[in-house]
C-alpha positions in Angstrom: 42.5 -63.0 -99.6 45.8 -61.7 -100.8 47.4 -59.3 -98.3 48.7 -56.2 -100.0 51.7 -54.2 -98.6 51.4 -50.4 -98.6 53.4 -48.7 -101.3 56.7 -47.1 -100.4 58.0 -44.0 -102.2 61.1 -41.9 -102.3 63.6 -42.2 -99.5 61.2 -44.2 -97.3 61.3 -47.0 -99.8 65.1 -46.8 -100.0 65.4 -46.9 -96.2 63.0 -49.9 -96.0 65.0 -51.8 -98.7 68.3 -51.0 -96.9 66.9 -52.2 -93.6 65.7 -55.4 -95.1 69.0 -56.2 -96.8 71.1 -59.1 -95.5 74.9 -58.5 -94.8 77.4 -61.2 -95.6 81.0 -61.7 -94.5 83.5 -64.5 -94.7 84.4 -66.4 -91.6 86.2 -69.6 -90.4 85.1 -71.9 -87.7 87.7 -73.9 -85.7 86.2 -77.4 -85.5 87.6 -80.7 -84.2 88.0 -81.9 -87.8 89.9 -78.8 -88.9 89.1 -75.2 -90.0 85.8 -74.8 -91.9 85.2 -71.7 -94.0 81.7 -70.4 -94.1 79.7 -67.3 -95.1 78.2 -65.4 -92.1 74.9 -64.0 -93.3 73.1 -61.4 -91.0 69.5 -61.1 -91.9 67.0 -58.7 -90.2 64.3 -61.3 -91.0 66.1 -64.2 -89.2 65.0 -65.1 -85.7 67.4 -68.0 -85.0 70.6 -69.5 -86.3 70.3 -71.5 -89.5 72.9 -73.5 -91.6 72.5 -74.3 -95.3 74.9 -76.1 -97.6 74.8 -74.2 -100.9 76.0 -76.1 -103.9 78.2 -73.2 -105.1 78.9 -71.2 -102.0 79.4 -73.9 -99.4 78.4 -73.4 -95.8 76.1 -70.4 -95.2 75.2 -69.6 -91.6 72.3 -67.2 -91.2 71.8 -65.3 -87.9 69.7 -62.4 -86.8 71.0 -58.8 -87.2 73.7 -57.6 -84.8 71.2 -55.2 -83.2 69.0 -58.0 -82.0 69.7 -58.9 -78.4 72.2 -61.7 -77.9 73.5 -61.7 -81.5 76.1 -59.0 -81.6 78.9 -61.6 -81.4 77.6 -65.0 -82.6 80.9 -66.6 -83.5 81.1 -68.9 -80.4 77.5 -70.0 -80.8 78.1 -70.7 -84.5 81.3 -72.8 -83.8 79.5 -74.8 -81.1 76.5 -75.4 -83.5 78.8 -76.4 -86.4 80.9 -78.7 -84.2 77.8 -80.6 -83.0 76.8 -81.1 -86.7 80.3 -81.4 -88.2 79.8 -85.0 -89.6 76.6 -83.9 -91.3 78.2 -80.7 -92.7 81.4 -82.4 -94.0 79.4 -85.3 -95.5 77.2 -82.9 -97.5 80.3 -80.9 -98.6 81.9 -84.1 -99.7 78.9 -85.1 -101.8 78.8 -81.7 -103.4 82.5 -81.8 -104.2 82.1 -85.3 -105.8 79.1 -84.0 -107.9 81.1 -81.0 -109.1 84.0 -83.2 -110.1 81.6 -85.2 -112.3 80.2 -82.1 -113.8 83.6 -80.7 -114.6 84.4 -83.8 -116.7 81.4 -83.2 -119.0 82.1 -82.2 -122.7 81.3 -78.7 -123.8 77.8 -77.9 -125.0 79.1 -77.6 -128.6 80.8 -81.0 -128.3 77.6 -82.9 -127.6 77.0 -82.5 -123.8 74.0 -84.4 -122.5 71.5 -82.1 -120.6 68.1 -82.7 -119.2 64.9 -81.3 -120.6 61.6 -82.1 -118.8 63.5 -84.8 -117.0 64.8 -86.6 -120.1 68.5 -86.6 -121.1 69.1 -84.9 -124.5 72.3 -84.6 -126.5 73.1 -81.1 -127.7 73.9 -80.9 -131.4 75.0 -77.6 -133.0 74.8 -77.0 -136.7 74.6 -74.1 -139.1 71.1 -72.9 -139.9 69.6 -73.5 -143.3 69.9 -70.7 -145.9 67.6 -67.7 -145.5 67.0 -68.5 -141.8 66.6 -65.2 -140.0 67.6 -66.2 -136.5 69.1 -69.1 -134.6 66.7 -71.7 -133.4 66.4 -74.7 -131.2 64.4 -77.9 -131.9 63.8 -81.0 -129.9 64.3 -84.2 -131.9 63.4 -87.7 -130.7 64.8 -90.8 -132.2 65.8 -94.4 -131.6 69.4 -93.4 -130.8 68.3 -90.9 -128.2 66.7 -87.5 -127.9 68.5 -84.4 -129.2 68.3 -80.6 -128.8 69.3 -79.3 -132.2 70.8 -75.8 -132.1 70.8 -74.2 -135.6 72.9 -71.1 -135.6 72.8 -68.2 -138.1 76.3 -66.8 -139.0 75.6 -63.3 -137.5 74.5 -64.7 -134.1 77.5 -64.1 -131.8 75.8 -65.5 -128.7 77.4 -68.6 -127.1 75.4 -71.8 -127.4 74.3 -71.6 -123.7 72.7 -68.2 -124.3 70.7 -69.6 -127.3 69.6 -72.6 -125.3 68.7 -70.5 -122.2 66.4 -68.3 -124.2 64.7 -71.3 -125.7 64.3 -72.9 -122.2 62.9 -69.7 -120.8 60.1 -69.8 -123.3 59.4 -73.4 -122.7 59.4 -72.8 -118.9 56.9 -70.0 -119.2 54.6 -72.1 -121.4 54.8 -75.1 -118.9 54.3 -73.0 -115.8 51.4 -71.0 -117.2 49.7 -74.3 -118.2 50.3 -75.7 -114.6 48.8 -72.5 -113.1 45.8 -72.8 -115.4 45.3 -76.3 -114.0 45.5 -75.4 -110.3 44.4 -71.8 -109.9 40.7 -72.3 -110.6 40.4 -75.2 -108.1 42.2 -73.0 -105.4 40.1 -70.0 -106.3 43.1 -67.7 -106.8 44.5 -65.6 -109.6 48.2 -64.5 -109.5 48.8 -60.8 -110.0 51.8 -61.6 -112.3 54.1 -64.5 -113.3 57.8 -63.9 -113.8 60.4 -66.3 -115.1 63.8 -65.6 -113.7 67.3 -67.0 -113.3 67.1 -68.0 -109.6 69.8 -69.7 -107.6 68.3 -70.3 -104.1 64.6 -70.7 -104.7 62.6 -72.6 -107.4 59.6 -70.3 -106.8 58.4 -67.4 -104.7 55.2 -65.6 -104.0 55.0 -62.0 -102.8 52.3 -60.5 -100.6 51.0 -58.7 -103.6 50.3 -62.0 -105.3 53.2 -61.9 -107.8 54.7 -65.3 -108.6 58.2 -65.9 -109.7 59.8 -69.1 -110.9 63.3 -70.3 -112.0 63.5 -71.2 -115.6 65.5 -74.3 -114.8 62.3 -76.0 -113.6 61.7 -76.9 -117.2 64.8 -79.2 -117.0 63.2 -81.2 -114.2 60.5 -83.8 -114.7 57.1 -82.2 -115.4 55.7 -83.4 -112.0 58.4 -81.4 -110.2 57.5 -78.2 -112.1 53.9 -78.9 -111.4 54.6 -79.3 -107.7 56.4 -75.9 -107.5 53.7 -74.1 -109.4 51.0 -75.5 -107.0 53.1 -74.7 -104.0 53.3 -71.0 -104.9 49.6 -70.8 -105.9 48.7 -72.2 -102.5 50.5 -69.3 -100.9 47.9 -67.0 -102.5 45.5 -68.7 -100.0 47.9 -69.3 -97.1 50.9 -67.1 -96.8 53.1 -69.3 -94.6 54.2 -72.8 -94.1 52.0 -74.0 -91.3 49.9 -77.1 -91.2 47.0 -75.4 -93.0 49.3 -74.7 -96.0 50.8 -78.2 -96.2 47.3 -79.7 -96.0 46.1 -77.5 -98.8 49.1 -78.3 -101.0 48.5 -82.0 -100.4 45.1 -81.7 -102.0 46.7 -80.4 -105.2 49.9 -82.4 -105.3 49.8 -85.6 -103.2 53.3 -86.7 -102.4 54.7 -83.2 -102.8 57.5 -83.9 -100.4 59.0 -86.5 -102.8 59.4 -83.8 -105.5 60.8 -81.4 -103.0 63.5 -83.9 -102.1 64.1 -84.6 -105.8 64.8 -80.9 -106.5 67.0 -80.6 -103.5 69.1 -83.6 -104.6 69.3 -82.8 -108.3 69.3 -79.0 -108.0 73.1 -78.7 -108.5 73.1 -80.5 -111.8 70.1 -78.5 -113.1 71.8 -75.2 -112.2 75.1 -76.4 -113.8 73.4 -77.8 -117.0 74.6 -75.0 -119.2 77.8 -74.1 -117.5 
């Protein structure tokens, strides 16, 4: 059964939202290998210290809110934690810097950049649209010399190429995700309250306690099995709202080997997020 949160109205809702909001500040840790800049994120939902290496923001350290006992001044604890894991942190930062350097050397979209679509590399080719075409359009073309995404622009369309492609990808993502939901939901005995396609940066998918599912449109750039795994993951949360053993066992019945696609998305996430940059 899907648990439903009571509705909030007026100032009570605003107060609840404010209380739940995380607060972020910049900070620097003095480590044996030199200073390390990080983002200190105080979250009322956090119960312990957690470190993540974000592909764009770098090191993010999440700790409980300052009002929680023992967390009013966490800097020394954070420095000790980061110092113990410094080789791991700097190794990941180095890998991300190398990946960004490769991405920065790519040609522009209009100059034939190669971007993935459903896990397959496609060359982007931009041309003028045929006469009497009402709006710009995108077509996938397969051939012996490689797959292409053909962007045909109408003269009055002032949008950049990335905006035209993103709109097309969003439609394809919705189609693919709804198809995946149709495959898994009946077997799980669940029905999502809604499905939203968004431009997410930290999560590929999410499920609210009201049964609303949300997915990042860039999943359509990944191999179809990766998209399928994320769709099944969120549907399983309609049965088990948490990540305990029961949840993982349920997910394994729908997507055997799910962990491999989770690792794939973690490893290739930066290039998917930067595909249209």
